[in-house]
N, C-alpha and C positions, 0 to 999 in steps of 0.2 A: 631248816633252813638255808643254812652253810651248803649242804651237797646240792640244793638248787641253786646258790650265788656263783659254785663254782663252777658250776656247768652252765649257765648262761655266762658268765666270762670268756671261760673256755670255747665257746658257741659265739662270743662277739670278737675275740682273736681272730678265729677262724673266718668269719667274717670279713675283718678289717685285711686279711690278708688277700681276701677277695678282691675286697673294693681297690685296696692299690696295684691290683695287678692286672685287671678290668681297668682304672686310672690311665696304667702306661700305656695298655690295648689301644685305650680312642685317643690317647696324645699320639702315639707312634703310627694308627691308621688313618692320622690326619683329620678326627673327629671331633677335634678338641672344641670347635666352635658351630659344630654339628645343630644348634640349638642356640642362634643370636640370642636368643632371650632366656633370665633367669628368673623365677624357677619354673617357669613353664616352658613348653618348646614351640614359638609360633602363636602366641598364645595359648595355646591350649595344655594341658597335663598330659595330652598321647601325641605322638608327631601323627597326623593326618594331611589331607588334601596336597601333601607333596608330591607334583607334576614328576621330576625328576628323581630315579631310583636311587642313581647316587648320593643324592641329600638325603633324601628319603632315608638309605643305611645310616648315615652319617649320625643322622637325628635321632635313630630309633639306639644308636651303639651310647651316645649322650647320656640320653634320658635313661637308659636302663642303666648307666653308672651311676647317675643321681640316685635313682631308687633303693640301688644295693645301699646307697652311702646315708640316704636317709633312713630307712631300715636300722642299720647300724645304730644311728645317732638314737632312734626310739627304745634299740635296744641298750646302750648304754643308759639311758634316762631310766628304762627299768632297774636297772640295776643298781642304780644311785638310790632308785624309793626303796628298795628291798636294803641294800647296805646300811640306809637311814632306821630304818625299820630296827632291822637285827644289830646295828650297833657296833658292825664290821668294817674298818678299812672305808669308812663313808668318806674321808678327807680325798680322797684317793679317789674314789668314785666319783665325787662333786667337782676335783680337778679335769676328770675328764669330760663332764659335761663342758663345763667353759669348753675345751678345747676343741668337741665337737663344735659348737656353738664358733668358735672363733675360724674352724676347718670350713663350715658350711660359707660363711664369709668369705673366705678366699677363694670358696665356687667359685661364689656369685662374681667376687671380682676378676676372676680367668677369663669370664666372659664376655663382662661390661667390659674389660680394661683392654682387652684382645689378643689374649694370650702372652701379656707382659713377663718376659722371663723371671724378672722377680718374683711375682704374684705366683707365677708356674711353680718355681723351686721351694718356694714358702710353702702350699700348698701339696709339695709332694712331704717337704719336712712334717707337716702337719699329720698327715697319713701313718709316715714312720710312725712321729711320737704316740699318735693311738694306738697301736697296734703295739708297743714297747710301753708302753703303761697301761695297757691290758694285761700283759707276758709278767709284771710287777706286780697285780692287782691278784689275776690266781697264784702268782707266791706268797704273796701277805694270804690271801683265804688258805691256805694250807698251812702256815704257821709253823714253820720248818723256822729254826736257827740253823747256822753255819754251822760245820767241826771247827775246830782250830786252826786244823791244816789251811781249810779253805778260805778261812780270814787271810791267809798269808799270800791270798794271791790277789787280796782286793787292788793293790798298787799297779802292778799289769793290767790287771781284768779293767783298772781307768783307763789305763795310756791306752788298751788297746780298742776299748771304746771311745772315746776321745779322737782318734785316729779315722776309725772306721766314720763317726759323725761327718768327720772335713770330707771323707769321702765318700759317701754320700750329699753332702752338700755341691760337690762338686760334677758327682753324675748328674744329679738334677739341673745343674746348669748346661751343661754337656745336651742334654735332650730340648731341654728349654730355649734353647738359641739351635737346635737342630745340629751339633755339632758331631754328631757321632759317624759321620767320615769324612771328617775333616783331615784325617789323615787314616787313606785306604789301602796302606801297607800296613806288614810286618816285619821284623821288630823296629824298622826304624818307621819317620814317618814325612811321606814326600819324597822318602831314598836320603833322606839325613839323617843324622840323630838331633841334629840342629835346624830344624824348617826356620825360614824366618816366618815371624811372630810380631804380634801387634798386643801386648799386655795389658796396656792402660784402655783401649776399649773392647779388649775380651770381656775386663772384669767388672767396667762401669757398669753400678748395678741399674740406677735410676735412666733407664731408655729403652724406646721400640722394641720388639722383635726386628729384628735385623736388620735394624739403626744403631748408631752410633748415639752419645749423648747430644752433639748438634745437631742429629737429624739427617747424618749420609747414612748412605749404604753401609752395612758392615763387609768389611774386605776379609776374604779368604785368611789372610793372614790373623785376624782375632782370633776367628773358629777354630783357626789350628794351633793355637794357644788353648784356647779351651781345653779343646782334646788331647796335647800332649802333656797337660797340666795335668789332664783325671788318669792318664797314661803313669805318669811319676809319682802318684799321690797312690795305683794301686800298690806298685812294687812296694812302697813305703808302709802300706796297708799287709801285704803280706809279710811284710819280716816282722812287724809291732804285734800282729794277731798269730801270726805263726808263733811267736817267740812266745806271747802267753799262751798258747792251747800247749805247746812243749812242757810248761811249766804244769801244766792241770795234767797233763799224761803222766807225769812226776809225783804225784801230790794222790797220797792214799784218799776215794772216796770221790775223785774230779776225773777219772782216766777215761770215762763213758763222754763225759761235753767237750774234755780236750780234742778226744778224737771227730766227734761231731764237729768243733770248730774248726779244725784243720780241713776237712775233708771239705765242708761249706768254701771254707775262704779258697781252698786250690780249686773247687768247682765253678765258684764266680768267678775266677780269673780265667778259668779258662771260655766262658761262657763271654767274656769279655774278648779275648783273643777271637774267639770263631765269629762273634758279630764281627768285628773286621774282614776278618778270611772269606765269610759268608755274604758280606755286603749288608749287614743288619735285617737280615729276615725276621719276619714279625713274632713269631715264636719265639725264637733265642732273644729277640731283645726283651720281651716282657718277659721273659725266664731270667735274664739278666737283674732287671728292675725289681722280681719277687725275691731275689738272692738277696740282696741288699740288708732285706729282713729277718735272716737267717743267725748270721754271728752274731746278733744282739743275745740272743736268748741263753740265760743263764740259770742254775738250779743251786736251792738251799737243801742241804742234807743236813741231817740233825750230827 
């Protein structure tokens, strides 16, 4: 039973990563509203009868993502049932079921509320949290305990995780507001270190897509503030997570994970820069979204 559970949890984690990447692809290819209703698509379980081929392609992308997410939800439900029977990590598995149910609600709201930035960002965070909890559940099934030297890394690891979560939120906010190219140049932004920015409207949470809290059109200065803040936070992530990776590299039993984290952070930073330099090609943008999942992975050793 334990081997079956471990296999299912690992499969669910892999599927969760696929769902996150496909969700980013759907959003970045402007197919987030490919189906104007939920859970059906134009009132049908599969897109059909759409004369416009472009609209049909977007509908298939959106429904493909929904079916992948639905499959993940069913797999997590199965894991929770088996965890209950095996009396192993059931609390964590049950928490995942609740999270997935909330995530499905956010998915519905994303459509019915017409891609409101706050809902889109929460939906991304829900996907990331699902993936992270599946990794934690996988470690729980291994029943490994960290060595004393590893335990001393918990403080710096917690700091790195906190900074990374903030950066993921900012990245989601950039994507949800379509601000990825608000600063089209490097290393500055619009040719300046401090371009004109409107932080008040940039980070006003309860507003419609492309609008201020008062309903007016969102100006470039607000999008610039969103993008610039994400860039500055990326530098902080490199410093803090890099420091955690360096500590791990110097700790017996943690050198491999330290090297992996350092490599992932540098690759993620490079992908972010490449997205700006090459004007946000879809494969690079989806890879950058996937890279946010990597540095959170941890390993327990005896």
